Wavefront OBJ file of the C-alpha trace (Angstrom):
o trace
v 68.874 83.207 88.404
v 71.928 84.020 86.318
v 74.707 81.541 85.591
v 77.212 83.033 88.065
v 74.702 82.883 90.923
v 73.939 79.279 90.038
v 77.652 78.399 90.135
v 78.024 80.194 93.465
v 75.110 78.395 95.095
v 76.147 75.021 93.726
v 79.858 75.255 94.595
v 80.273 77.541 97.614
v 80.443 74.592 100.029
v 83.098 72.959 97.840
v 85.135 76.177 97.859
v 84.919 76.405 101.683
v 86.028 72.788 102.085
v 88.850 73.319 99.610
v 90.080 76.457 101.358
v 89.954 74.714 104.737
v 91.922 71.761 103.359
v 94.456 74.198 101.892
v 95.168 75.551 105.380
v 93.085 78.723 105.503
v 92.260 79.371 109.186
v 88.611 79.168 110.207
v 88.542 82.900 110.979
v 89.614 83.732 107.412
v 87.444 81.253 105.502
v 84.593 83.632 104.756
v 86.876 86.325 103.342
v 88.849 83.779 101.350
v 85.685 82.242 99.873
v 84.456 85.692 98.885
v 87.830 86.383 97.288
v 87.535 83.163 95.246
v 84.161 84.189 93.889
v 85.347 87.732 93.192
v 88.090 86.222 91.036
v 85.544 83.907 89.387
v 83.284 86.875 88.628
v 86.188 88.928 87.292
v 87.476 86.047 85.122
v 84.096 84.575 84.179
v 84.733 85.010 80.469
v 88.118 83.251 80.754
v 86.535 79.925 81.698
v 86.339 77.930 78.501
v 84.407 74.935 79.843
v 87.104 72.426 78.853
v 87.680 71.480 82.482
v 85.162 70.862 85.217
v 83.943 73.912 87.101
v 85.288 72.406 90.337
v 88.753 72.086 88.772
v 88.749 75.763 87.861
v 87.385 76.769 91.272
v 89.971 74.646 93.100
v 92.811 76.304 91.167
v 91.524 79.730 92.124
v 91.002 78.625 95.744
v 94.563 77.298 95.854
v 95.936 80.661 94.719
v 93.762 82.555 97.208
v 94.930 80.237 100.018
v 98.578 80.773 99.025
v 98.092 84.543 99.025
v 96.359 84.388 102.418
v 99.204 82.302 103.865
v 101.858 84.641 102.434
v 100.030 87.652 103.875
v 99.732 85.999 107.268
v 103.428 85.030 107.249
v 104.472 88.576 106.290
v 102.314 90.050 109.040
v 103.732 87.653 111.622
v 107.308 88.468 110.547
v 106.586 92.172 110.822
v 105.053 91.678 114.252
v 108.130 89.741 115.422
v 110.374 92.531 114.111
v 108.260 95.172 115.861
v 108.465 93.229 119.127
v 112.223 92.803 118.789
v 112.758 96.465 117.897
v 110.511 97.678 120.719
v 112.316 95.482 123.243
v 115.741 96.613 122.023
v 114.669 100.259 122.148
v 113.237 99.863 125.619
v 116.388 98.112 126.843
v 118.853 100.590 125.356
v 116.906 103.746 126.145
v 116.158 103.032 129.796
v 119.153 101.203 131.179
v 119.567 103.808 133.876
v 116.181 103.000 135.428
v 115.674 99.251 135.921
v 112.118 99.805 137.199
v 111.072 101.477 133.964
v 112.739 98.738 131.903
v 110.854 96.115 133.893
v 107.556 97.998 133.510
v 108.014 98.238 129.748
v 108.951 94.567 129.444
v 105.920 93.552 131.480
v 103.665 95.767 129.376
v 105.145 94.374 126.146
v 104.705 90.800 127.412
v 101.108 91.570 128.343
v 100.359 92.999 124.900
v 102.005 89.956 123.315
v 99.771 87.649 125.377
v 96.746 89.646 124.238
v 97.842 89.450 120.587
v 98.278 85.672 120.840
v 94.567 85.397 121.694
v 93.449 87.158 118.531
v 92.886 85.319 115.273
v 95.314 86.167 112.487
v 93.232 88.784 110.693
v 92.326 90.755 113.838
v 95.900 90.508 115.114
v 97.315 91.808 111.835
v 94.833 94.684 111.733
v 95.437 95.587 115.380
v 99.208 95.630 114.904
v 99.088 97.602 111.652
v 96.622 100.200 112.940
v 97.398 100.470 116.654
v 101.119 99.747 116.753
v 102.276 100.795 113.291
v 99.850 103.725 113.048
v 98.507 102.698 109.650
v 95.033 103.853 108.629
v 92.267 101.257 108.454
v 91.968 101.780 104.694
v 95.703 101.214 104.163
v 95.716 98.170 106.437
v 92.715 96.749 104.566
v 94.569 97.162 101.260
v 97.690 95.631 102.770
v 95.773 92.592 104.019
v 93.525 92.439 100.946
v 90.367 92.936 102.984
v 87.196 94.846 102.294
v 87.557 98.168 104.196
v 84.259 97.621 106.019
v 85.332 94.139 107.075
v 88.654 95.545 108.266
v 86.950 98.289 110.265
v 84.604 95.797 111.919
v 87.438 93.441 112.824
v 89.556 96.287 114.171
v 86.642 97.570 116.257
v 86.226 94.080 117.742
v 89.964 93.779 118.415
v 89.988 97.175 120.150
v 87.004 96.172 122.293
v 88.777 92.930 123.219
v 91.904 94.920 124.116
v 89.863 97.251 126.339
v 88.380 94.234 128.130
v 91.879 92.754 128.447
v 93.161 95.947 130.103
v 90.148 96.103 132.433
v 90.750 92.492 133.481
v 94.426 93.244 134.149
v 93.519 96.291 136.208
v 91.053 94.236 138.257
v 93.680 91.559 138.822
v 96.164 94.196 140.097
v 93.629 95.813 142.398
l 1 2 3 4 5 6 7 8 9 10 11 12 13 14 15 16 17 18 19 20 21 22 23 24 25 26 27 28 29 30 31 32 33 34 35 36 37 38 39 40 41 42 43 44 45 46 47 48 49 50 51 52 53 54 55 56 57 58 59 60 61 62 63 64 65 66 67 68 69 70 71 72 73 74 75 76 77 78 79 80 81 82 83 84 85 86 87 88 89 90 91 92 93 94 95 96 97 98 99 100 101 102 103 104 105 106 107 108 109 110 111 112 113 114 115 116 117 118 119 120 121 122 123 124 125 126 127 128 129 130 131 132 133 134 135 136 137 138 139 140 141 142 143 144 145 146 147 148 149 150 151 152 153 154 155 156 157 158 159 160 161 162 163 164 165 166 167 168 169 170 171 172 173
């Protein structure tokens, strides 16, 4: 077993606990922990051994948690702006037909309720890909996710949205 693998096995639980204590949501812990160890692997030669390994790992975890929080905050701000813009556009473009305005507002409210159910990463991916029209690869880069992870999360979010729509249709029937 090489030295990096030994460090990973010995300290992965510490990194998870640290990330959780730094406010990383449960749904993002695995990705954040992987990001910490990617940084460790990339900067392995920079560690001089003057501080404890846990000190170095905690510093990296803190930076990863800050980046995750900033990304989540940016995504939430963008989502709020999209909602506001969509509502304004719907209101101004359809004033002549109150029924259509009401339908659009109800649909927007329904989508917002669906989005509130999703964890942060799935919500961000769903909004970027389905509402903003961004490709999965671009959204993954934007959210600093592995493209395969992003595709899996988006597939799950789309399946949840399909179930959400089916449930709404059943309720209206």
